[in-house]
DRENPA-3360 file (N, C-alpha, C; in nm, 2 decimals, always signed):
BEGIN
1 = XXXXXXXX = -5.95/-3.39/+2.85/-6.02/-3.55/+2.83/-6.16/-3.54/+2.80 ~ -6.21/-3.52/+2.72/-6.37/-3.53/+2.68/-6.45/-3.64/+2.73 ~ -6.56/-3.61/+2.76/-6.65/-3.73/+2.80/-6.66/-3.84/+2.72 ~ -6.64/-3.79/+2.58/-6.68/-3.89/+2.48/-6.56/-3.99/+2.47 ~ -6.45/-3.95/+2.52/-6.33/-4.04/+2.50/-6.35/-4.16/+2.61 ~ -6.33/-4.27/+2.55/-6.32/-4.38/+2.68/-6.20/-4.40/+2.72 ~ -6.18/-4.44/+2.85/-6.05/-4.47/+2.91/-5.98/-4.59/+2.86 ~ -5.86/-4.59/+2.89/-5.80/-4.71/+2.87/-5.82/-4.81/+3.00;
9 = XXXXXXXX = -5.81/-4.95/+2.96/-5.83/-5.03/+3.09/-5.75/-5.01/+3.21 ~ -5.62/-4.98/+3.17/-5.53/-4.97/+3.28/-5.57/-4.79/+3.36 ~ -5.61/-4.72/+3.29/-5.68/-4.61/+3.35/-5.82/-4.61/+3.47 ~ -5.87/-4.68/+3.40/-6.01/-4.72/+3.48/-5.97/-4.80/+3.61 ~ -5.86/-4.91/+3.58/-5.82/-4.99/+3.72/-5.75/-4.91/+3.81 ~ -5.67/-4.80/+3.75/-5.61/-4.70/+3.84/-5.72/-4.63/+3.92 ~ -5.83/-4.56/+3.85/-5.93/-4.49/+3.93/-6.01/-4.57/+4.02 ~ -6.03/-4.70/+3.99/-6.09/-4.79/+4.08/-6.02/-4.81/+4.21;
17 = XXXXXXXX = -5.87/-4.82/+4.20/-5.78/-4.84/+4.31/-5.78/-4.73/+4.39 ~ -5.77/-4.60/+4.32/-5.77/-4.46/+4.40/-5.91/-4.47/+4.47 ~ -6.02/-4.52/+4.42/-6.17/-4.48/+4.47/-6.16/-4.57/+4.62 ~ -6.07/-4.71/+4.63/-6.07/-4.79/+4.71/-5.95/-4.73/+4.84 ~ -5.91/-4.65/+4.82/-5.81/-4.59/+4.89/-5.66/-4.65/+4.89 ~ -5.65/-4.70/+4.78/-5.51/-4.78/+4.77/-5.40/-4.71/+4.71 ~ -5.29/-4.74/+4.75/-5.17/-4.69/+4.66/-5.14/-4.81/+4.54 ~ -5.09/-4.75/+4.43/-5.05/-4.85/+4.32/-4.96/-4.78/+4.23;
25 = XXXXXXXX = -4.93/-4.87/+4.14/-4.81/-4.86/+4.04/-4.87/-4.89/+3.90 ~ -4.85/-4.79/+3.81/-4.90/-4.81/+3.67/-4.80/-4.85/+3.60 ~ -4.78/-4.98/+3.53/-4.67/-5.01/+3.44/-4.71/-5.03/+3.29 ~ -4.69/-4.92/+3.21/-4.76/-4.92/+3.06/-4.63/-4.86/+3.01 ~ -4.67/-4.88/+2.87/-4.58/-4.84/+2.75/-4.57/-4.66/+2.73 ~ -4.49/-4.60/+2.67/-4.50/-4.45/+2.68/-4.61/-4.41/+2.59 ~ -4.66/-4.29/+2.62/-4.77/-4.24/+2.56/-4.92/-4.31/+2.58 ~ -4.92/-4.38/+2.66/-5.04/-4.45/+2.71/-5.13/-4.40/+2.78;
33 = XXXXXXXX = -5.10/-4.29/+2.81/-5.20/-4.22/+2.92/-5.17/-4.23/+3.08 ~ -5.06/-4.25/+3.11/-5.03/-4.29/+3.25/-5.05/-4.15/+3.37 ~ -5.03/-4.04/+3.29/-5.08/-3.90/+3.36/-5.21/-3.91/+3.43 ~ -5.29/-3.95/+3.34/-5.45/-3.94/+3.38/-5.46/-4.06/+3.49 ~ -5.39/-4.14/+3.49/-5.41/-4.25/+3.60/-5.38/-4.19/+3.76 ~ -5.32/-4.10/+3.76/-5.28/-4.02/+3.89/-5.37/-3.89/+3.90 ~ -5.37/-3.81/+3.77/-5.41/-3.68/+3.77/-5.56/-3.65/+3.80 ~ -5.64/-3.76/+3.76/-5.79/-3.74/+3.74/-5.83/-3.80/+3.90;
41 = XXXXXXXX = -5.80/-3.89/+3.97/-5.82/-3.93/+4.09/-5.79/-3.80/+4.19 ~ -5.65/-3.77/+4.18/-5.59/-3.65/+4.27/-5.72/-3.54/+4.24 ~ -5.74/-3.47/+4.12/-5.80/-3.36/+4.12/-5.95/-3.40/+4.15 ~ -5.99/-3.51/+4.16/-6.13/-3.54/+4.18/-6.13/-3.54/+4.34 ~ -6.05/-3.53/+4.39/-6.03/-3.55/+4.54/-6.03/-3.44/+4.62 ~ -5.93/-3.33/+4.55/-5.92/-3.22/+4.62/-6.00/-3.12/+4.64 ~ -6.13/-3.11/+4.55/-6.26/-3.03/+4.57/-6.34/-3.08/+4.68 ~ -6.34/-3.21/+4.71/-6.42/-3.28/+4.79/-6.41/-3.24/+4.94;
49 = XXXXXXXX = -6.31/-3.17/+4.97/-6.29/-3.09/+5.13/-6.37/-2.98/+5.12 ~ -6.46/-2.94/+5.19/-6.55/-2.84/+5.19/-6.47/-2.69/+5.24 ~ -6.37/-2.73/+5.35/-6.30/-2.62/+5.39/-6.21/-2.56/+5.32 ~ -6.21/-2.41/+5.27/-6.11/-2.36/+5.18/-5.98/-2.36/+5.27 ~ -5.99/-2.36/+5.38/-5.84/-2.36/+5.46/-5.76/-2.48/+5.43 ~ -5.83/-2.60/+5.39/-5.76/-2.71/+5.38/-5.67/-2.72/+5.22 ~ -5.70/-2.62/+5.14/-5.66/-2.58/+5.03/-5.56/-2.48/+5.01 ~ -5.51/-2.42/+5.14/-5.40/-2.34/+5.18/-5.26/-2.42/+5.19;
57 = XXXXXXXX = -5.27/-2.52/+5.20/-5.11/-2.59/+5.22/-5.11/-2.70/+5.11 ~ -4.98/-2.77/+5.11/-4.96/-2.88/+4.99/-5.04/-2.98/+5.05 ~ -5.13/-3.05/+4.96/-5.23/-3.17/+4.98/-5.16/-3.26/+4.87 ~ -5.09/-3.25/+4.76/-5.03/-3.34/+4.67/-4.89/-3.29/+4.62 ~ -4.78/-3.38/+4.62/-4.66/-3.37/+4.57/-4.64/-3.46/+4.47 ~ -4.61/-3.41/+4.35/-4.58/-3.48/+4.23/-4.42/-3.47/+4.20 ~ -4.35/-3.58/+4.20/-4.20/-3.58/+4.18/-4.17/-3.64/+4.06 ~ -4.09/-3.57/+4.00/-4.05/-3.60/+3.85/-3.89/-3.61/+3.85;
65 = XXXXXXXX = -3.84/-3.71/+3.77/-3.70/-3.69/+3.78/-3.60/-3.61/+3.69 ~ -3.67/-3.53/+3.63/-3.62/-3.42/+3.52/-3.71/-3.31/+3.49 ~ -3.64/-3.19/+3.50/-3.71/-3.08/+3.48/-3.80/-3.06/+3.35 ~ -3.77/-3.13/+3.25/-3.83/-3.13/+3.16/-3.96/-3.19/+3.16 ~ -3.95/-3.31/+3.24/-4.09/-3.36/+3.26/-4.19/-3.28/+3.37 ~ -4.13/-3.22/+3.42/-4.19/-3.11/+3.52/-4.27/-3.00/+3.41 ~ -4.16/-2.94/+3.34/-4.24/-2.85/+3.24/-4.35/-2.89/+3.17 ~ -4.34/-3.02/+3.13/-4.44/-3.05/+3.03/-4.59/-3.09/+3.12;
73 = XXXXXXXX = -4.59/-3.07/+3.25/-4.70/-3.11/+3.32/-4.80/-2.97/+3.33 ~ -4.70/-2.85/+3.30/-4.75/-2.72/+3.31/-4.89/-2.73/+3.22 ~ -4.90/-2.75/+3.10/-5.02/-2.74/+3.02/-5.12/-2.81/+3.06 ~ -5.09/-2.95/+3.09/-5.22/-3.04/+3.15/-5.27/-2.97/+3.30 ~ -5.17/-2.92/+3.37/-5.25/-2.88/+3.53/-5.29/-2.75/+3.47 ~ -5.28/-2.66/+3.40/-5.34/-2.57/+3.36/-5.49/-2.59/+3.29 ~ -5.47/-2.69/+3.24/-5.63/-2.72/+3.15/-5.71/-2.79/+3.27 ~ -5.66/-2.88/+3.33/-5.72/-2.96/+3.45/-5.80/-2.81/+3.55;
81 = XXXXXXXX = -5.71/-2.73/+3.59/-5.75/-2.68/+3.71/-5.81/-2.55/+3.65 ~ -5.82/-2.52/+3.52/-5.90/-2.40/+3.47/-6.05/-2.39/+3.52 ~ -6.13/-2.53/+3.52/-6.26/-2.54/+3.55/-6.27/-2.55/+3.72 ~ -6.17/-2.54/+3.81/-6.16/-2.57/+3.94/-6.15/-2.45/+4.02 ~ -6.12/-2.33/+3.94/-6.09/-2.21/+4.02/-6.19/-2.17/+4.12 ~ -6.30/-2.21/+4.10/-6.41/-2.19/+4.24/-6.37/-2.24/+4.36 ~ -6.29/-2.35/+4.35/-6.25/-2.43/+4.46/-6.09/-2.40/+4.53 ~ -6.05/-2.27/+4.46/-5.92/-2.23/+4.50/-5.82/-2.34/+4.49;
89 = XXXXXXXX = -5.80/-2.40/+4.40/-5.71/-2.52/+4.38/-5.60/-2.47/+4.30 ~ -5.47/-2.43/+4.36/-5.35/-2.36/+4.30/-5.25/-2.48/+4.29 ~ -5.16/-2.46/+4.19/-5.02/-2.54/+4.18/-4.91/-2.47/+4.14 ~ -4.80/-2.53/+4.18/-4.67/-2.48/+4.15/-4.56/-2.58/+4.09 ~ -4.48/-2.51/+3.99/-4.37/-2.60/+3.95/-4.27/-2.57/+4.05 ~ -4.20/-2.65/+4.14/-4.08/-2.59/+4.22/-3.96/-2.67/+4.19 ~ -3.86/-2.61/+4.12/-3.75/-2.65/+4.07/-3.64/-2.55/+4.07 ~ -3.51/-2.58/+4.01/-3.42/-2.49/+4.00/-3.44/-2.35/+3.93;
97 = XXXXXXXX = -3.53/-2.38/+3.84/-3.58/-2.27/+3.75/-3.68/-2.16/+3.79 ~ -3.75/-2.21/+3.90/-3.85/-2.11/+3.95/-3.78/-1.98/+4.03 ~ -3.81/-1.87/+3.99/-3.76/-1.77/+4.02/-3.80/-1.73/+4.18 ~ -3.69/-1.67/+4.24/-3.74/-1.61/+4.39/-3.84/-1.53/+4.40 ~ -3.87/-1.42/+4.31/-3.98/-1.34/+4.35/-4.05/-1.32/+4.22 ~ -4.19/-1.24/+4.20/-4.25/-1.21/+4.11/-4.19/-1.11/+4.01 ~ -4.09/-1.05/+4.06/-4.01/-0.96/+3.98/-3.95/-1.05/+3.85 ~ -3.91/-1.17/+3.86/-3.84/-1.22/+3.76/-3.94/-1.33/+3.67;
105 = XXXXXXXX = -4.06/-1.33/+3.72/-4.17/-1.43/+3.67/-4.17/-1.39/+3.52 ~ -4.21/-1.48/+3.46/-4.27/-1.46/+3.31/-4.41/-1.50/+3.31 ~ -4.49/-1.36/+3.33/-4.65/-1.41/+3.34/-4.70/-1.45/+3.24 ~ -4.65/-1.43/+3.11/-4.73/-1.50/+3.00/-4.73/-1.62/+2.99 ~ -4.64/-1.69/+3.07/-4.63/-1.85/+3.08/-4.73/-1.89/+3.18 ~ -4.75/-1.82/+3.29/-4.85/-1.89/+3.39/-4.97/-1.91/+3.36 ~ -5.04/-2.00/+3.41/-5.17/-2.04/+3.43/-5.23/-1.98/+3.52 ~ -5.37/-1.94/+3.51/-5.46/-1.87/+3.61/-5.44/-1.94/+3.76;
113 = XXXXXXXX = -5.42/-2.05/+3.76/-5.42/-2.13/+3.89/-5.25/-2.17/+3.94 ~ -5.17/-2.08/+3.87/-5.05/-2.14/+3.89/-4.99/-2.02/+3.97 ~ -4.89/-2.06/+4.07/-4.81/-1.99/+4.13/-4.66/-1.96/+4.09 ~ -4.61/-1.86/+4.06/-4.48/-1.89/+3.96/-4.35/-1.85/+4.02 ~ -4.37/-1.81/+4.14/-4.23/-1.76/+4.27/-4.21/-1.83/+4.37 ~ -4.11/-1.86/+4.42/-4.05/-1.90/+4.54/-4.13/-1.82/+4.67 ~ -4.14/-1.69/+4.65/-4.15/-1.62/+4.76/-4.35/-1.67/+4.79 ~ -4.42/-1.64/+4.68/-4.53/-1.67/+4.69/-4.57/-1.81/+4.72;
121 = XXXXXXXX = -4.49/-1.90/+4.66/-4.52/-2.06/+4.74/-4.50/-2.06/+4.86 ~ -4.39/-2.00/+4.93/-4.37/-2.00/+5.08/-4.50/-1.94/+5.15 ~ -4.53/-1.82/+5.10/-4.64/-1.73/+5.17/-4.77/-1.77/+5.16 ~ -4.81/-1.88/+5.06/-4.93/-1.94/+5.02/-4.91/-2.06/+4.96 ~ -4.86/-2.19/+5.03/-4.82/-2.30/+4.96/-4.95/-2.33/+4.87 ~ -4.93/-2.37/+4.75/-5.04/-2.45/+4.67/-5.09/-2.58/+4.71 ~ -5.19/-2.61/+4.66/-5.25/-2.74/+4.70/-5.16/-2.84/+4.62 ~ -5.11/-2.84/+4.50/-5.03/-2.91/+4.41/-4.89/-2.86/+4.41;
129 = XXXXXXXX = -4.79/-2.95/+4.46/-4.65/-2.88/+4.42/-4.58/-3.03/+4.34 ~ -4.53/-2.94/+4.24/-4.46/-3.06/+4.13/-4.31/-3.00/+4.13 ~ -4.23/-3.09/+4.17/-4.10/-3.08/+4.20/-4.02/-3.19/+4.13 ~ -3.90/-3.20/+4.18/-3.76/-3.31/+4.15/-3.75/-3.35/+4.32 ~ -3.64/-3.46/+4.32/-3.58/-3.50/+4.41/-3.52/-3.42/+4.49 ~ -3.41/-3.36/+4.39/-3.33/-3.24/+4.47/-3.39/-3.16/+4.54 ~ -3.48/-3.08/+4.48/-3.56/-2.97/+4.53/-3.64/-3.01/+4.65 ~ -3.70/-3.14/+4.64/-3.76/-3.18/+4.77/-3.68/-3.21/+4.87;
137 = XXXXXXXX = -3.53/-3.24/+4.88/-3.47/-3.25/+4.99/-3.43/-3.13/+5.02 ~ -3.42/-3.03/+4.94/-3.40/-2.90/+5.00/-3.52/-2.84/+5.07 ~ -3.62/-2.87/+5.04/-3.74/-2.80/+5.10/-3.75/-2.88/+5.24 ~ -3.70/-2.97/+5.27/-3.72/-3.05/+5.41/-3.59/-2.97/+5.49 ~ -3.48/-2.93/+5.41/-3.39/-2.88/+5.52/-3.37/-2.73/+5.53 ~ -3.41/-2.65/+5.43/-3.39/-2.50/+5.40/-3.46/-2.43/+5.50 ~ -3.42/-2.35/+5.57/-3.50/-2.26/+5.64/-3.60/-2.19/+5.59 ~ -3.55/-2.13/+5.46/-3.64/-2.04/+5.39/-3.77/-2.13/+5.36;
145 = XXXXXXXX = -3.77/-2.24/+5.33/-3.87/-2.32/+5.29/-3.97/-2.40/+5.40 ~ -3.93/-2.34/+5.54/-3.99/-2.39/+5.65/-4.16/-2.33/+5.65 ~ -4.20/-2.23/+5.60/-4.33/-2.19/+5.60/-4.42/-2.29/+5.52 ~ -4.36/-2.35/+5.41/-4.45/-2.45/+5.36/-4.49/-2.55/+5.42 ~ -4.37/-2.61/+5.52/-4.40/-2.73/+5.59/-4.51/-2.67/+5.70 ~ -4.47/-2.55/+5.77/-4.58/-2.51/+5.87/-4.70/-2.51/+5.82 ~ -4.73/-2.46/+5.71/-4.85/-2.42/+5.66/-4.93/-2.57/+5.59 ~ -4.85/-2.67/+5.58/-4.91/-2.80/+5.54/-4.91/-2.91/+5.62;
153 = XXXXXXXX = -4.89/-2.86/+5.76/-4.88/-2.97/+5.84/-5.05/-3.05/+5.84 ~ -5.01/-3.20/+5.83/-5.14/-3.25/+5.85/-5.23/-3.25/+5.72 ~ -5.18/-3.20/+5.62/-5.29/-3.21/+5.49/-5.22/-3.27/+5.36 ~ -5.10/-3.33/+5.37/-5.04/-3.39/+5.27/-5.13/-3.54/+5.25 ~ -5.20/-3.55/+5.13/-5.28/-3.67/+5.10/-5.24/-3.75/+4.98 ~ -5.17/-3.70/+4.90/-5.13/-3.75/+4.77/-4.98/-3.74/+4.71 ~ -4.89/-3.84/+4.69/-4.77/-3.82/+4.66/-4.75/-3.91/+4.54 ~ -4.69/-3.87/+4.42/-4.68/-3.91/+4.28/-4.56/-3.94/+4.26;
161 = XXXXXXXX = -4.50/-4.04/+4.23/-4.37/-4.11/+4.18/-4.35/-4.11/+4.03 ~ -4.32/-4.04/+3.95/-4.32/-4.06/+3.80/-4.19/-4.14/+3.76 ~ -4.21/-4.22/+3.67/-4.07/-4.30/+3.61/-4.01/-4.34/+3.70 ~ -4.04/-4.45/+3.79/-3.98/-4.51/+3.88/-3.90/-4.63/+3.83 ~ -3.91/-4.65/+3.69/-3.80/-4.74/+3.66/-3.64/-4.68/+3.66 ~ -3.68/-4.57/+3.68/-3.52/-4.51/+3.68/-3.45/-4.50/+3.82 ~ -3.52/-4.56/+3.92/-3.45/-4.59/+4.04/-3.44/-4.72/+4.07 ~ -3.31/-4.75/+4.08/-3.26/-4.90/+4.09/-3.16/-4.90/+4.20;
169 = XXXXXXXX = -3.15/-5.02/+4.28/-3.02/-5.02/+4.36/-3.07/-4.94/+4.47 ~ -2.94/-4.88/+4.51/-2.94/-4.76/+4.64/-3.03/-4.64/+4.60 ~ -3.05/-4.62/+4.48/-3.13/-4.51/+4.45/-3.28/-4.53/+4.49 ~ -3.33/-4.66/+4.46/-3.47/-4.70/+4.51/-3.49/-4.68/+4.66 ~ -3.40/-4.73/+4.73/-3.37/-4.71/+4.88/-3.37/-4.59/+4.91 ~ -3.30/-4.50/+4.86/-3.31/-4.36/+4.89/-3.44/-4.27/+4.88 ~ -3.52/-4.32/+4.76/-3.61/-4.24/+4.74/-3.74/-4.29/+4.85 ~ -3.75/-4.42/+4.89/-3.82/-4.48/+4.99/-3.78/-4.42/+5.11;
177 = XXXXXXXX = -3.66/-4.39/+5.16/-3.64/-4.31/+5.28/-3.68/-4.16/+5.28 ~ -3.66/-4.11/+5.14/-3.70/-3.98/+5.12/-3.83/-3.95/+5.11 ~ -3.94/-4.02/+5.08/-4.07/-4.04/+5.10/-4.10/-4.04/+5.27 ~ -4.02/-4.13/+5.33/-4.07/-4.13/+5.48/-4.04/-4.00/+5.56 ~ -3.93/-3.91/+5.51/-3.89/-3.81/+5.59/-4.00/-3.69/+5.52 ~ -4.04/-3.72/+5.39/-4.15/-3.61/+5.37/-4.29/-3.63/+5.45 ~ -4.32/-3.76/+5.46/-4.44/-3.77/+5.57/-4.42/-3.73/+5.69 ~ -4.31/-3.73/+5.74/-4.27/-3.68/+5.89/-4.27/-3.53/+5.87;
185 = XXXXXXXX = -4.20/-3.48/+5.78/-4.21/-3.33/+5.78/-4.34/-3.25/+5.77 ~ -4.43/-3.33/+5.67/-4.55/-3.27/+5.66/-4.64/-3.30/+5.77 ~ -4.61/-3.38/+5.87/-4.69/-3.43/+5.99/-4.80/-3.51/+5.96 ~ -4.76/-3.63/+5.88/-4.89/-3.72/+5.84/-4.81/-3.87/+5.87 ~ -4.90/-3.94/+5.86/-4.84/-4.08/+5.86/-4.89/-4.15/+5.75 ~ -4.84/-4.28/+5.72/-4.84/-4.35/+5.60/-5.00/-4.37/+5.58 ~ -5.08/-4.38/+5.66/-5.21/-4.42/+5.64/-5.30/-4.30/+5.60 ~ -5.27/-4.18/+5.61/-5.31/-4.06/+5.55/-5.28/-4.03/+5.43;
193 = XXXXXXXX = -5.17/-4.08/+5.34/-5.12/-4.08/+5.22/-5.11/-4.18/+5.14 ~ -5.16/-4.14/+5.00/-5.16/-4.27/+4.93/-5.06/-4.22/+4.81 ~ -5.00/-4.33/+4.77/-4.86/-4.29/+4.69/-4.90/-4.37/+4.56 ~ -4.90/-4.28/+4.44/-4.92/-4.34/+4.30/-4.80/-4.31/+4.22 ~ -4.77/-4.41/+4.15/-4.62/-4.43/+4.08/-4.67/-4.47/+3.94 ~ -4.58/-4.44/+3.84/-4.59/-4.46/+3.69/-4.45/-4.53/+3.66 ~ -4.45/-4.62/+3.59/-4.32/-4.70/+3.54/-4.34/-4.72/+3.39 ~ -4.25/-4.71/+3.29/-4.24/-4.78/+3.17/-4.27/-4.91/+3.18;
201 = XXXXXXXX = -4.30/-4.99/+3.08/-4.30/-5.15/+3.10/-4.16/-5.20/+3.12 ~ -4.15/-5.26/+3.22/-4.01/-5.32/+3.24/-3.98/-5.46/+3.24 ~ -4.09/-5.53/+3.20/-4.07/-5.68/+3.22/-4.21/-5.74/+3.25 ~ -4.24/-5.84/+3.24/-4.35/-5.91/+3.26/-4.33/-6.04/+3.37 ~ -4.44/-6.09/+3.40/-4.43/-6.23/+3.50/-4.44/-6.18/+3.64 ~ -4.48/-6.30/+3.73/-4.53/-6.28/+3.89/-4.41/-6.19/+3.95 ~ -4.26/-6.24/+3.91/-4.16/-6.19/+3.99/-4.16/-6.04/+3.99 ~ -4.15/-6.02/+3.86/-4.16/-5.85/+3.84/-4.27/-5.78/+3.90;
209 = XXXXXXXX = -4.37/-5.81/+3.89/-4.51/-5.76/+3.94/-4.49/-5.75/+4.09 ~ -4.43/-5.88/+4.16/-4.41/-5.88/+4.32/-4.28/-5.77/+4.35 ~ -4.19/-5.77/+4.27/-4.08/-5.68/+4.32/-4.14/-5.53/+4.32 ~ -4.22/-5.49/+4.21/-4.28/-5.36/+4.23/-4.39/-5.35/+4.32 ~ -4.44/-5.44/+4.35/-4.52/-5.43/+4.47/-4.48/-5.40/+4.61 ~ -4.35/-5.48/+4.64/-4.27/-5.46/+4.74/-4.22/-5.32/+4.76 ~ -4.17/-5.27/+4.63/-4.11/-5.14/+4.63/-4.21/-5.04/+4.65 ~ -4.32/-5.03/+4.60/-4.42/-4.92/+4.63/-4.47/-4.94/+4.77;
217 = XXXXXXXX = -4.49/-5.06/+4.82/-4.54/-5.07/+4.98/-4.42/-5.05/+5.07 ~ -4.32/-5.05/+5.04/-4.19/-5.00/+5.13/-4.18/-4.84/+5.11 ~ -4.22/-4.80/+4.97/-4.21/-4.63/+4.95/-4.32/-4.57/+5.05 ~ -4.45/-4.65/+5.03/-4.56/-4.58/+5.10/-4.58/-4.60/+5.25 ~ -4.52/-4.72/+5.30/-4.53/-4.71/+5.42/-4.66/-4.85/+5.43 ~ -4.67/-4.90/+5.36/-4.82/-4.96/+5.35/-4.79/-5.14/+5.34 ~ -4.88/-5.19/+5.40/-4.86/-5.34/+5.40/-4.90/-5.36/+5.23 ~ -4.86/-5.48/+5.19/-4.86/-5.51/+5.05/-4.99/-5.52/+4.99;
225 = XXXXXXXX = -5.07/-5.57/+5.10/-5.24/-5.60/+5.05/-5.29/-5.45/+5.02 ~ -5.23/-5.35/+5.04/-5.29/-5.22/+5.04/-5.24/-5.16/+4.91 ~ -5.16/-5.24/+4.83/-5.09/-5.20/+4.70/-5.12/-5.26/+4.59 ~ -5.16/-5.19/+4.48/-5.18/-5.30/+4.34/-5.08/-5.24/+4.25 ~ -5.04/-5.33/+4.16/-4.94/-5.30/+4.05/-5.04/-5.33/+3.92 ~ -5.09/-5.22/+3.85/-5.17/-5.22/+3.73/-5.08/-5.20/+3.60 ~ -5.12/-5.30/+3.51/-5.04/-5.33/+3.39/-5.11/-5.27/+3.27 ~ -5.06/-5.19/+3.18/-5.12/-5.17/+3.07/-5.10/-5.26/+2.94;
233 = XXXXXXXX = -5.16/-5.31/+2.88/-5.10/-5.40/+2.76/-5.16/-5.35/+2.64 ~ -5.10/-5.40/+2.53/-5.09/-5.33/+2.40/-5.17/-5.43/+2.31 ~ -5.29/-5.43/+2.28/-5.36/-5.51/+2.18/-5.34/-5.45/+2.06 ~ -5.29/-5.58/+1.95/-5.25/-5.51/+1.82/-5.41/-5.52/+1.74 ~ -5.43/-5.40/+1.68/-5.54/-5.39/+1.61/-5.55/-5.48/+1.47 ~ -5.63/-5.52/+1.42/-5.66/-5.59/+1.32/-5.69/-5.51/+1.20 ~ -5.60/-5.49/+1.13/-5.61/-5.38/+1.00/-5.69/-5.46/+0.90 ~ -5.75/-5.39/+0.80/-5.83/-5.45/+0.68/-5.70/-5.47/+0.58;
241 = XXXXXXXX = -5.75/-5.53/+0.48/-5.67/-5.53/+0.33/-5.62/-5.40/+0.31 ~ -5.49/-5.39/+0.26/-5.43/-5.29/+0.21/-5.51/-5.23/+0.09 ~ -5.54/-5.08/+0.11/-5.61/-5.01/-0.03/-5.51/-4.95/-0.11 ~ -5.58/-4.84/-0.17/-5.52/-4.75/-0.27/-5.43/-4.63/-0.19 ~ -5.33/-4.58/-0.24/-5.25/-4.48/-0.18/-5.28/-4.37/-0.22 ~ -5.41/-4.31/-0.18/-5.46/-4.20/-0.20/-5.45/-4.08/-0.10 ~ -5.43/-3.95/-0.17/-5.36/-3.82/-0.09/-5.46/-3.81/+0.04 ~ -5.38/-3.79/+0.12/-5.44/-3.74/+0.27/-5.43/-3.60/+0.29;
249 = XXXXXXXX = -5.54/-3.53/+0.31/-5.56/-3.40/+0.31/-5.59/-3.38/+0.47 ~ -5.50/-3.31/+0.54/-5.50/-3.28/+0.70/-5.64/-3.20/+0.73 ~ -5.67/-3.10/+0.65/-5.78/-3.05/+0.66/-5.90/-3.12/+0.66 ~ -5.92/-3.21/+0.57/-6.03/-3.28/+0.55/-6.06/-3.39/+0.65 ~ -5.95/-3.45/+0.70/-5.95/-3.56/+0.79/-6.00/-3.49/+0.92 ~ -5.94/-3.37/+0.94/-5.98/-3.33/+1.10/-6.12/-3.29/+1.12 ~ -6.21/-3.29/+1.00/-6.34/-3.26/+1.02/-6.44/-3.40/+1.01 ~ -6.36/-3.51/+1.02/-6.43/-3.66/+1.01/-6.43/-3.71/+1.16;
257 = XXXXXXXX = -6.54/-3.78/+1.19/-6.55/-3.87/+1.32/-6.47/-3.98/+1.29 ~ -6.45/-4.06/+1.43/-6.37/-4.16/+1.43/-6.40/-4.28/+1.34 ~ -6.51/-4.30/+1.31/-6.56/-4.42/+1.22/-6.51/-4.37/+1.07 ~ -6.54/-4.26/+1.03/-6.50/-4.22/+0.90/-6.36/-4.22/+0.90 ~ -6.27/-4.18/+0.99/-6.13/-4.16/+0.98/-6.07/-4.32/+0.96 ~ -6.12/-4.41/+1.06/-6.09/-4.56/+1.03/-6.10/-4.62/+0.88 ~ -6.22/-4.58/+0.82/-6.24/-4.63/+0.68/-6.14/-4.58/+0.60 ~ -6.09/-4.45/+0.62/-5.99/-4.38/+0.52/-5.85/-4.42/+0.55;
265 = XXXXXXXX = -5.82/-4.43/+0.68/-5.68/-4.44/+0.73/-5.65/-4.62/+0.75 ~ -5.72/-4.65/+0.80/-5.67/-4.82/+0.84/-5.63/-4.90/+0.70 ~ -5.71/-4.88/+0.58/-5.66/-4.95/+0.48/-5.52/-4.87/+0.41 ~ -5.51/-4.76/+0.43/-5.41/-4.68/+0.38/-5.27/-4.75/+0.37 ~ -5.21/-4.77/+0.26/-5.05/-4.82/+0.27/-4.97/-4.75/+0.34 ~ -4.96/-4.62/+0.34/-4.86/-4.54/+0.43/-4.88/-4.56/+0.58 ~ -5.00/-4.55/+0.61/-5.04/-4.59/+0.76/-5.02/-4.69/+0.81 ~ -5.03/-4.81/+0.75/-5.02/-4.95/+0.78/-4.85/-4.97/+0.77;
273 = XXXXXXX = -4.80/-4.91/+0.70/-4.64/-4.92/+0.69/-4.60/-4.84/+0.84 ~ -4.65/-4.72/+0.87/-4.61/-4.68/+0.99/-4.67/-4.76/+1.11 ~ -4.76/-4.82/+1.12/-4.80/-4.92/+1.20/-4.72/-5.04/+1.21 ~ -4.69/-5.09/+1.12/-4.56/-5.21/+1.13/-4.46/-5.14/+1.19 ~ -4.42/-5.04/+1.16/-4.28/-4.97/+1.21/-4.30/-4.97/+1.37 ~ -4.41/-4.91/+1.39/-4.43/-4.89/+1.56/-4.42/-5.04/+1.62 ~ -4.49/-5.12/+1.56/-4.50/-5.25/+1.63/-4.36/-5.33/+1.66;
% end
């Protein structure tokens, strides 16, 4: 995310909430940059602790409902942690596909800051653990994984719950109880851990917002006054009058700045047609 790129309102509101020590849920459409809402505050916080020993245990747990979503974060985490190597910040994707030892690793896929097998994760738990509900359950119960908990006592500060709109009814209650067990197993109380959650847009109105706030408060073990629901809203762009259907050359367009791109693409009939289909 280059400095020249301005954040969306819901991203900025999320960062402000994190800076105030609040837990929050970001509800916004797919592709609106919800990952940055929790990734940036989390990675901004981890290097702030001067002791390198603090980074030897799990400080952040990112929970995704699907392995495909876990894999999708590898590239982002690799890019974000590339400039944090001096701070010894490591991450690991811990799911059913994680090999038992380095013998089975595909090292060509691993980022410099990534731990790629279960044995190394247990020997030196990374600051960031990306996992799913099933593997998190196993981690709490399995004797093999006990070293992860022992080396992470009192260090957990962040929990991320992605795609919470998938948890309904009894599933929502189960995930809230799981997070409570996680805090107990890692030796922290609710006041020490912030919960950040994301959701696709599932409705509007105060009743929906209230229900989401209650769910996050229950899951985080916080009072509702310490929880924010942040909504991302789509603002329809005002397009100019339709122009000529001129050829679009990708190599030429890639060299233009945003202002020049707008002048060419905004009035283009094929682009406007795509825009209408999206809306």
